[in-house]
TORKOL-4160 file (C-alpha; in steps of 0.2 Angstrom, whole numbers, padded with zeros to 4 digits, m for minus):
291
<pt num="1" X="0000" Y="0250" Z="m0918"/>
<pt num="2" X="0018" Y="0249" Z="m0914"/>
<pt num="3" X="0014" Y="0234" Z="m0903"/>
<pt num="4" X="0004" Y="0225" Z="m0917"/>
<pt num="5" X="0019" Y="0228" Z="m0928"/>
<pt num="6" X="0030" Y="0220" Z="m0915"/>
<pt num="7" X="0020" Y="0205" Z="m0913"/>
<pt num="8" X="0019" Y="0202" Z="m0932"/>
<pt num="9" X="0038" Y="0205" Z="m0933"/>
<pt num="10" X="0041" Y="0192" Z="m0920"/>
<pt num="11" X="0030" Y="0179" Z="m0930"/>
<pt num="12" X="0038" Y="0183" Z="m0947"/>
<pt num="13" X="0056" Y="0184" Z="m0941"/>
<pt num="14" X="0058" Y="0165" Z="m0938"/>
<pt num="15" X="0051" Y="0162" Z="m0956"/>
<pt num="16" X="0065" Y="0172" Z="m0963"/>
<pt num="17" X="0079" Y="0162" Z="m0955"/>
<pt num="18" X="0086" Y="0147" Z="m0964"/>
<pt num="19" X="0088" Y="0138" Z="m0948"/>
<pt num="20" X="0069" Y="0137" Z="m0946"/>
<pt num="21" X="0067" Y="0127" Z="m0962"/>
<pt num="22" X="0082" Y="0116" Z="m0958"/>
<pt num="23" X="0074" Y="0111" Z="m0941"/>
<pt num="24" X="0057" Y="0109" Z="m0950"/>
<pt num="25" X="0065" Y="0098" Z="m0963"/>
<pt num="26" X="0075" Y="0088" Z="m0950"/>
<pt num="27" X="0059" Y="0085" Z="m0940"/>
<pt num="28" X="0049" Y="0080" Z="m0955"/>
<pt num="29" X="0062" Y="0067" Z="m0960"/>
<pt num="30" X="0063" Y="0060" Z="m0943"/>
<pt num="31" X="0044" Y="0058" Z="m0942"/>
<pt num="32" X="0044" Y="0049" Z="m0958"/>
<pt num="33" X="0058" Y="0038" Z="m0952"/>
<pt num="34" X="0048" Y="0034" Z="m0936"/>
<pt num="35" X="0033" Y="0029" Z="m0946"/>
<pt num="36" X="0043" Y="0018" Z="m0958"/>
<pt num="37" X="0051" Y="0009" Z="m0943"/>
<pt num="38" X="0034" Y="0007" Z="m0934"/>
<pt num="39" X="0027" Y="m0002" Z="m0950"/>
<pt num="40" X="0043" Y="m0013" Z="m0950"/>
<pt num="41" X="0042" Y="m0017" Z="m0932"/>
<pt num="42" X="0024" Y="m0021" Z="m0933"/>
<pt num="43" X="0026" Y="m0033" Z="m0948"/>
<pt num="44" X="0041" Y="m0042" Z="m0940"/>
<pt num="45" X="0031" Y="m0043" Z="m0923"/>
<pt num="46" X="0016" Y="m0051" Z="m0932"/>
<pt num="47" X="0027" Y="m0064" Z="m0940"/>
<pt num="48" X="0036" Y="m0068" Z="m0924"/>
<pt num="49" X="0019" Y="m0070" Z="m0915"/>
<pt num="50" X="0012" Y="m0081" Z="m0929"/>
<pt num="51" X="0028" Y="m0092" Z="m0928"/>
<pt num="52" X="0028" Y="m0093" Z="m0910"/>
<pt num="53" X="0010" Y="m0100" Z="m0908"/>
<pt num="54" X="0013" Y="m0111" Z="m0923"/>
<pt num="55" X="0027" Y="m0119" Z="m0914"/>
<pt num="56" X="0018" Y="m0120" Z="m0898"/>
<pt num="57" X="0003" Y="m0129" Z="m0905"/>
<pt num="58" X="0012" Y="m0140" Z="m0918"/>
<pt num="59" X="0003" Y="m0157" Z="m0919"/>
<pt num="60" X="m0011" Y="m0151" Z="m0909"/>
<pt num="61" X="m0026" Y="m0149" Z="m0920"/>
<pt num="62" X="m0038" Y="m0145" Z="m0906"/>
<pt num="63" X="m0029" Y="m0129" Z="m0902"/>
<pt num="64" X="m0028" Y="m0123" Z="m0920"/>
<pt num="65" X="m0044" Y="m0111" Z="m0918"/>
<pt num="66" X="m0038" Y="m0106" Z="m0901"/>
<pt num="67" X="m0021" Y="m0101" Z="m0907"/>
<pt num="68" X="m0029" Y="m0091" Z="m0921"/>
<pt num="69" X="m0039" Y="m0081" Z="m0909"/>
<pt num="70" X="m0025" Y="m0077" Z="m0898"/>
<pt num="71" X="m0013" Y="m0072" Z="m0913"/>
<pt num="72" X="m0026" Y="m0059" Z="m0918"/>
<pt num="73" X="m0028" Y="m0052" Z="m0901"/>
<pt num="74" X="m0009" Y="m0051" Z="m0897"/>
<pt num="75" X="m0005" Y="m0043" Z="m0914"/>
<pt num="76" X="m0019" Y="m0030" Z="m0910"/>
<pt num="77" X="m0011" Y="m0026" Z="m0893"/>
<pt num="78" X="0007" Y="m0025" Z="m0901"/>
<pt num="79" X="0000" Y="m0013" Z="m0915"/>
<pt num="80" X="m0008" Y="m0001" Z="m0902"/>
<pt num="81" X="0008" Y="m0001" Z="m0891"/>
<pt num="82" X="0020" Y="0002" Z="m0906"/>
<pt num="83" X="0009" Y="0017" Z="m0912"/>
<pt num="84" X="0007" Y="0024" Z="m0895"/>
<pt num="85" X="0026" Y="0024" Z="m0893"/>
<pt num="86" X="0029" Y="0032" Z="m0910"/>
<pt num="87" X="0016" Y="0046" Z="m0907"/>
<pt num="88" X="0023" Y="0051" Z="m0890"/>
<pt num="89" X="0041" Y="0051" Z="m0898"/>
<pt num="90" X="0035" Y="0062" Z="m0912"/>
<pt num="91" X="0027" Y="0074" Z="m0900"/>
<pt num="92" X="0042" Y="0075" Z="m0889"/>
<pt num="93" X="0053" Y="0079" Z="m0905"/>
<pt num="94" X="0041" Y="0093" Z="m0909"/>
<pt num="95" X="0044" Y="0100" Z="m0892"/>
<pt num="96" X="0027" Y="0095" Z="m0885"/>
<pt num="97" X="0028" Y="0089" Z="m0867"/>
<pt num="98" X="0020" Y="0072" Z="m0867"/>
<pt num="99" X="0020" Y="0070" Z="m0848"/>
<pt num="100" X="0008" Y="0085" Z="m0847"/>
<pt num="101" X="m0004" Y="0078" Z="m0861"/>
<pt num="102" X="m0004" Y="0061" Z="m0852"/>
<pt num="103" X="m0008" Y="0069" Z="m0836"/>
<pt num="104" X="m0022" Y="0079" Z="m0844"/>
<pt num="105" X="m0029" Y="0063" Z="m0853"/>
<pt num="106" X="m0030" Y="0054" Z="m0836"/>
<pt num="107" X="m0041" Y="0068" Z="m0829"/>
<pt num="108" X="m0051" Y="0069" Z="m0845"/>
<pt num="109" X="m0052" Y="0050" Z="m0846"/>
<pt num="110" X="m0059" Y="0049" Z="m0828"/>
<pt num="111" X="m0073" Y="0061" Z="m0833"/>
<pt num="112" X="m0077" Y="0052" Z="m0849"/>
<pt num="113" X="m0076" Y="0035" Z="m0840"/>
<pt num="114" X="m0092" Y="0038" Z="m0831"/>
<pt num="115" X="m0101" Y="0041" Z="m0847"/>
<pt num="116" X="m0092" Y="0026" Z="m0856"/>
<pt num="117" X="m0097" Y="0012" Z="m0844"/>
<pt num="118" X="m0104" Y="0002" Z="m0859"/>
<pt num="119" X="m0087" Y="0002" Z="m0867"/>
<pt num="120" X="m0079" Y="m0004" Z="m0851"/>
<pt num="121" X="m0092" Y="m0017" Z="m0850"/>
<pt num="122" X="m0088" Y="m0023" Z="m0868"/>
<pt num="123" X="m0069" Y="m0024" Z="m0864"/>
<pt num="124" X="m0071" Y="m0034" Z="m0848"/>
<pt num="125" X="m0083" Y="m0046" Z="m0856"/>
<pt num="126" X="m0072" Y="m0048" Z="m0871"/>
<pt num="127" X="m0057" Y="m0052" Z="m0859"/>
<pt num="128" X="m0067" Y="m0066" Z="m0851"/>
<pt num="129" X="m0073" Y="m0073" Z="m0868"/>
<pt num="130" X="m0055" Y="m0075" Z="m0874"/>
<pt num="131" X="m0047" Y="m0081" Z="m0858"/>
<pt num="132" X="m0061" Y="m0092" Z="m0853"/>
<pt num="133" X="m0061" Y="m0100" Z="m0870"/>
<pt num="134" X="m0080" Y="m0098" Z="m0872"/>
<pt num="135" X="m0078" Y="m0098" Z="m0891"/>
<pt num="136" X="m0064" Y="m0096" Z="m0904"/>
<pt num="137" X="m0063" Y="m0090" Z="m0921"/>
<pt num="138" X="m0071" Y="m0103" Z="m0933"/>
<pt num="139" X="m0083" Y="m0109" Z="m0921"/>
<pt num="140" X="m0102" Y="m0110" Z="m0925"/>
<pt num="141" X="m0112" Y="m0101" Z="m0911"/>
<pt num="142" X="m0129" Y="m0094" Z="m0907"/>
<pt num="143" X="m0129" Y="m0079" Z="m0897"/>
<pt num="144" X="m0144" Y="m0073" Z="m0887"/>
<pt num="145" X="m0148" Y="m0056" Z="m0879"/>
<pt num="146" X="m0163" Y="m0053" Z="m0868"/>
<pt num="147" X="m0170" Y="m0070" Z="m0874"/>
<pt num="148" X="m0169" Y="m0066" Z="m0892"/>
<pt num="149" X="m0156" Y="m0073" Z="m0904"/>
<pt num="150" X="m0146" Y="m0059" Z="m0911"/>
<pt num="151" X="m0133" Y="m0068" Z="m0921"/>
<pt num="152" X="m0130" Y="m0086" Z="m0927"/>
<pt num="153" X="m0116" Y="m0091" Z="m0938"/>
<pt num="154" X="m0097" Y="m0093" Z="m0939"/>
<pt num="155" X="m0086" Y="m0082" Z="m0928"/>
<pt num="156" X="m0074" Y="m0072" Z="m0939"/>
<pt num="157" X="m0065" Y="m0062" Z="m0926"/>
<pt num="158" X="m0064" Y="m0059" Z="m0908"/>
<pt num="159" X="m0058" Y="m0042" Z="m0900"/>
<pt num="160" X="m0058" Y="m0035" Z="m0883"/>
<pt num="161" X="m0073" Y="m0024" Z="m0888"/>
<pt num="162" X="m0083" Y="m0033" Z="m0901"/>
<pt num="163" X="m0085" Y="m0049" Z="m0910"/>
<pt num="164" X="m0089" Y="m0052" Z="m0928"/>
<pt num="165" X="m0100" Y="m0066" Z="m0933"/>
<pt num="166" X="m0103" Y="m0072" Z="m0952"/>
<pt num="167" X="m0121" Y="m0078" Z="m0953"/>
<pt num="168" X="m0126" Y="m0093" Z="m0963"/>
<pt num="169" X="m0134" Y="m0081" Z="m0976"/>
<pt num="170" X="m0118" Y="m0071" Z="m0978"/>
<pt num="171" X="m0121" Y="m0056" Z="m0967"/>
<pt num="172" X="m0107" Y="m0050" Z="m0956"/>
<pt num="173" X="m0114" Y="m0046" Z="m0939"/>
<pt num="174" X="m0103" Y="m0035" Z="m0927"/>
<pt num="175" X="m0109" Y="m0037" Z="m0908"/>
<pt num="176" X="m0102" Y="m0027" Z="m0894"/>
<pt num="177" X="m0096" Y="m0040" Z="m0882"/>
<pt num="178" X="m0106" Y="m0033" Z="m0867"/>
<pt num="179" X="m0122" Y="m0036" Z="m0876"/>
<pt num="180" X="m0120" Y="m0055" Z="m0877"/>
<pt num="181" X="m0131" Y="m0065" Z="m0865"/>
<pt num="182" X="m0133" Y="m0084" Z="m0868"/>
<pt num="183" X="m0120" Y="m0091" Z="m0879"/>
<pt num="184" X="m0122" Y="m0108" Z="m0888"/>
<pt num="185" X="m0107" Y="m0115" Z="m0895"/>
<pt num="186" X="m0110" Y="m0129" Z="m0907"/>
<pt num="187" X="m0091" Y="m0133" Z="m0911"/>
<pt num="188" X="m0086" Y="m0138" Z="m0894"/>
<pt num="189" X="m0093" Y="m0156" Z="m0893"/>
<pt num="190" X="m0096" Y="m0169" Z="m0906"/>
<pt num="191" X="m0112" Y="m0167" Z="m0916"/>
<pt num="192" X="m0126" Y="m0180" Z="m0918"/>
<pt num="193" X="m0134" Y="m0184" Z="m0935"/>
<pt num="194" X="m0151" Y="m0192" Z="m0931"/>
<pt num="195" X="m0164" Y="m0196" Z="m0945"/>
<pt num="196" X="m0181" Y="m0205" Z="m0946"/>
<pt num="197" X="m0182" Y="m0215" Z="m0962"/>
<pt num="198" X="m0199" Y="m0223" Z="m0967"/>
<pt num="199" X="m0201" Y="m0240" Z="m0976"/>
<pt num="200" X="m0216" Y="m0249" Z="m0982"/>
<pt num="201" X="m0224" Y="m0260" Z="m0968"/>
<pt num="202" X="m0222" Y="m0275" Z="m0979"/>
<pt num="203" X="m0203" Y="m0274" Z="m0979"/>
<pt num="204" X="m0193" Y="m0286" Z="m0967"/>
<pt num="205" X="m0185" Y="m0275" Z="m0954"/>
<pt num="206" X="m0171" Y="m0288" Z="m0950"/>
<pt num="207" X="m0166" Y="m0289" Z="m0968"/>
<pt num="208" X="m0166" Y="m0270" Z="m0971"/>
<pt num="209" X="m0155" Y="m0268" Z="m0955"/>
<pt num="210" X="m0142" Y="m0280" Z="m0962"/>
<pt num="211" X="m0142" Y="m0272" Z="m0979"/>
<pt num="212" X="m0140" Y="m0255" Z="m0971"/>
<pt num="213" X="m0125" Y="m0261" Z="m0961"/>
<pt num="214" X="m0115" Y="m0263" Z="m0977"/>
<pt num="215" X="m0120" Y="m0245" Z="m0982"/>
<pt num="216" X="m0115" Y="m0238" Z="m0966"/>
<pt num="217" X="m0098" Y="m0246" Z="m0965"/>
<pt num="218" X="m0094" Y="m0239" Z="m0983"/>
<pt num="219" X="m0101" Y="m0221" Z="m0977"/>
<pt num="220" X="m0089" Y="m0221" Z="m0962"/>
<pt num="221" X="m0074" Y="m0222" Z="m0974"/>
<pt num="222" X="m0082" Y="m0211" Z="m0987"/>
<pt num="223" X="m0086" Y="m0195" Z="m0977"/>
<pt num="224" X="m0073" Y="m0187" Z="m0965"/>
<pt num="225" X="m0087" Y="m0179" Z="m0954"/>
<pt num="226" X="m0093" Y="m0196" Z="m0947"/>
<pt num="227" X="m0083" Y="m0200" Z="m0931"/>
<pt num="228" X="m0093" Y="m0216" Z="m0928"/>
<pt num="229" X="m0101" Y="m0228" Z="m0940"/>
<pt num="230" X="m0119" Y="m0224" Z="m0942"/>
<pt num="231" X="m0130" Y="m0237" Z="m0934"/>
<pt num="232" X="m0148" Y="m0243" Z="m0934"/>
<pt num="233" X="m0156" Y="m0239" Z="m0918"/>
<pt num="234" X="m0173" Y="m0247" Z="m0921"/>
<pt num="235" X="m0191" Y="m0245" Z="m0926"/>
<pt num="236" X="m0197" Y="m0228" Z="m0919"/>
<pt num="237" X="m0215" Y="m0230" Z="m0924"/>
<pt num="238" X="m0227" Y="m0239" Z="m0936"/>
<pt num="239" X="m0243" Y="m0236" Z="m0944"/>
<pt num="240" X="m0254" Y="m0246" Z="m0956"/>
<pt num="241" X="m0244" Y="m0241" Z="m0971"/>
<pt num="242" X="m0226" Y="m0238" Z="m0964"/>
<pt num="243" X="m0212" Y="m0241" Z="m0952"/>
<pt num="244" X="m0201" Y="m0227" Z="m0946"/>
<pt num="245" X="m0183" Y="m0232" Z="m0943"/>
<pt num="246" X="m0172" Y="m0222" Z="m0932"/>
<pt num="247" X="m0154" Y="m0220" Z="m0938"/>
<pt num="248" X="m0140" Y="m0211" Z="m0928"/>
<pt num="249" X="m0121" Y="m0206" Z="m0931"/>
<pt num="250" X="m0109" Y="m0196" Z="m0921"/>
<pt num="251" X="m0100" Y="m0182" Z="m0931"/>
<pt num="252" X="m0087" Y="m0169" Z="m0929"/>
<pt num="253" X="m0092" Y="m0153" Z="m0919"/>
<pt num="254" X="m0104" Y="m0143" Z="m0929"/>
<pt num="255" X="m0108" Y="m0155" Z="m0943"/>
<pt num="256" X="m0124" Y="m0164" Z="m0935"/>
<pt num="257" X="m0136" Y="m0156" Z="m0948"/>
<pt num="258" X="m0124" Y="m0160" Z="m0963"/>
<pt num="259" X="m0122" Y="m0178" Z="m0957"/>
<pt num="260" X="m0141" Y="m0180" Z="m0956"/>
<pt num="261" X="m0143" Y="m0173" Z="m0974"/>
<pt num="262" X="m0129" Y="m0185" Z="m0980"/>
<pt num="263" X="m0138" Y="m0200" Z="m0972"/>
<pt num="264" X="m0155" Y="m0196" Z="m0980"/>
<pt num="265" X="m0147" Y="m0194" Z="m0997"/>
<pt num="266" X="m0137" Y="m0210" Z="m0996"/>
<pt num="267" X="m0151" Y="m0221" Z="m0988"/>
<pt num="268" X="m0163" Y="m0215" Z="m1002"/>
<pt num="269" X="m0151" Y="m0220" Z="m1016"/>
<pt num="270" X="m0147" Y="m0236" Z="m1007"/>
<pt num="271" X="m0166" Y="m0240" Z="m1006"/>
<pt num="272" X="m0168" Y="m0237" Z="m1025"/>
<pt num="273" X="m0153" Y="m0249" Z="m1029"/>
<pt num="274" X="m0159" Y="m0263" Z="m1017"/>
<pt num="275" X="m0177" Y="m0261" Z="m1021"/>
<pt num="276" X="m0183" Y="m0258" Z="m1004"/>
<pt num="277" X="m0200" Y="m0251" Z="m1004"/>
<pt num="278" X="m0205" Y="m0234" Z="m0996"/>
<pt num="279" X="m0223" Y="m0230" Z="m0991"/>
<pt num="280" X="m0234" Y="m0225" Z="m1005"/>
<pt num="281" X="m0249" Y="m0214" Z="m1004"/>
<pt num="282" X="m0265" Y="m0224" Z="m1004"/>
<pt num="283" X="m0282" Y="m0219" Z="m1012"/>
<pt num="284" X="m0297" Y="m0220" Z="m1000"/>
<pt num="285" X="m0313" Y="m0223" Z="m1009"/>
<pt num="286" X="m0329" Y="m0215" Z="m1001"/>
<pt num="287" X="m0342" Y="m0228" Z="m1000"/>
<pt num="288" X="m0356" Y="m0215" Z="m1000"/>
<pt num="289" X="m0351" Y="m0210" Z="m1018"/>
<pt num="290" X="m0353" Y="m0228" Z="m1024"/>
<pt num="291" X="m0370" Y="m0230" Z="m1018"/>
């Protein structure tokens, strides 16, 4: 009984001393200061990183998306480093030996590492995706895994562990980097808009070609996505009722499908204005019914 009273007394005694509350208040104030300083440092560092990459790539439009990717990555790394320093500083101020925690964490981390091989694989894959420049933020990609398409859309962010892809229908897909197999990047090389346009077989192909050249010249200056002036490739095929004309144009990366839709719309409107005939369905009579 006396031993229990002694233990309780040793626990309660510090609470009766003003020095205890002074030390507690001092530590609390310093912890708040550390946290505020951390937010300020991170904010300033993020601004400096953005300005650095902006200056480095001034006038280089091709590197804009690459810079956006690296800015996000470097900012994340800086944030982790700053908060690690703040947490270890706070623990040291509270009298906790950080060295012992780090040593223990190393042993525990080694044990956990054997069961976290997937995470390690994700990080290594993410490292190579970023530094091999396989794709950047803003690129339109199709990602396969095991022969199946798991995501197709615009890349929203790239991290060391996962990548976020915004699909064409609006969903946000988060993919572990280690799960990615074949990656098709539609934003690296120029696109191709290729369309097949039918006209009536009675039309003069040479005349139609000359008229289309005027339209294509106007389209080249009207739409920014066309890198080259659309051109008439030739007659792709013909039947008793129609001729199929092949039209082609080079577009900026990732805009081949959009360019093809624009070509079809403009050519259809042009045919209506110029009176160029398109194939019409024909009625075929059954002679047996007339007998």
